[in-house]
N, C-alpha and C positions, 0 to 999 in steps of 0.2 A: 812568410805566412804565419799568422798568429794562431796558436793552438788553443782550442777551447779547453777550459779546466773541467776536470771530472767532478761531478756532484752525485754523491750516492743517493739511493732511494730514501735513506733515513734523513739526509740533509734536505732533500726536496720535501719530504713529509713535514719536517719541522718548520721550514720556511712557509709552507702552505698553512700550517696550523697557526703560526704567528700572524699571518695575513687575515685569517678568518677570525681570530680571537686576539685582537690587539692588547687587551687587558691581561692576557695570560702571564706575560713576563713579570708584570707588576705583582700579581698574586703569588708567583713563585718567590719573588724577593721578600714579600711580606711573610710567607711561610717559613723561609729560611731564617729570617730575623728572630722568629719565635724560638727557634732551636739553637742558633749559633751566635746571636749577638747578645 
């Protein structure tokens, strides 16, 4: 029997957020590049 992997509420929230706002990750990367690259 295959066991279902546990996904926390935080993980589910982030997955839902990324689904609703697909451009969000790209904006995060652009913001990071301002400070760290």
